[in-house]
N, C-alpha and C positions, 0 to 999 in steps of 0.2 A: 602456519603463518598466514597463508592465503585465506584460509577460512576465517581467521581472526580479523584480517583486514576487511573481508567482505562483511562480517558482522558489524564492525565499526561503521563502515560505509552505509550499510542498510539502516542501522540505528540512526545515523545522522540524517539520512534522507527522510525517514519517518518522523523524526523530531522536527525537521524543517517543514514537513507537510502539516503537522499539527500546529506549528507556529503560524504557518501561512493561513491555515483555516481559522485560527483564533483571531488573526488580524482581519481577515475578510468577513468574519461573521459579525463585526460591529455594525452599528447603524449607518456608517458612512458607506456610500456606494463604492464598488470595487475600483472604479476609475480614479477615485481620490487617493487611494493607497498605491496606485501604480500597477494594479493587476487586473486585467480584464478577464472575462469568462474564457476566452480562447487560451490565454496564458495559463489560467488555472487548470483548464482541461488538459493542456499539454503536460503540465507538471504532474498532475494526478496520473495520467497515462504513463509517464516515465517511471513513477513509483511502482505502479502495477507491473510494468515490464521488468523492472529491476527485481521485484519479488518473484515473478514467474521465471526469470532467468536463473534464479538461485535453486530451482528445483532440480533434482528430487530432494536434495538435502534441506533446502529452505534456510531461512534466517530467523532467529528468535524474534527479532523486532517485527518482522512481517507476521509471524505466527501470532504475536500478542496484540498488535496494533492495527494491522491492515484493514480489517473489517470495520472497526470503530472509526478510523480516520475517513475511510471512503463513505461510510454511512453518514457521518457528521457533515462532510463536505457536500454530499448529495442533498441532504436535508436543507442546508443553507442555500443551495442553488436550485431548489425546486426540481431536482432530478434531471437537470438539463445537460449534464456532463456525460461523456461516453461511459465512464466507469460505473455510472448509476444503472446501466441497463445492458452492458455487454457481457456480463457473466464471468469476467476474469477473476473477480474476488472469489467467487464460488469455485472456479477452476483451480485456483491456488490451494484452497483448503482441501478440496477433494484429492488433489495430487499429493499434498502433504500427508493426509490420512493414509493414502495407499502406500506412500514411502515409509511411514512409521510402521505400518503393519508388516511390510516386506522386511524391514530391518529387524523387527521383533522375531519374525519367523526364522530369519537367517541366524540370529543369535541362539535360538533354541535348538538348532540342528547341529 
């Protein structure tokens, strides 16, 4: 039940991030839609932290969308956000790959 709730929460956080990105990537400046770069940075960091805290099991929404969301947001903001250069996205996928391998090994034994 807890895993199901975490998956729903993770999916909603990522969907919110995608929605936020889509709104902020318009031609209007971020301040006109009520979101400045500092707020965007904080939200993106909270998404990354949420995904990292789900390790080693991870969350499907993070597995599927995290890299694309962060890449798109970084592109739209000229790489000026923490997530664009702190390596947390890669850290998530490396840890997930290690967890998947470990899980597969344990199932075969």
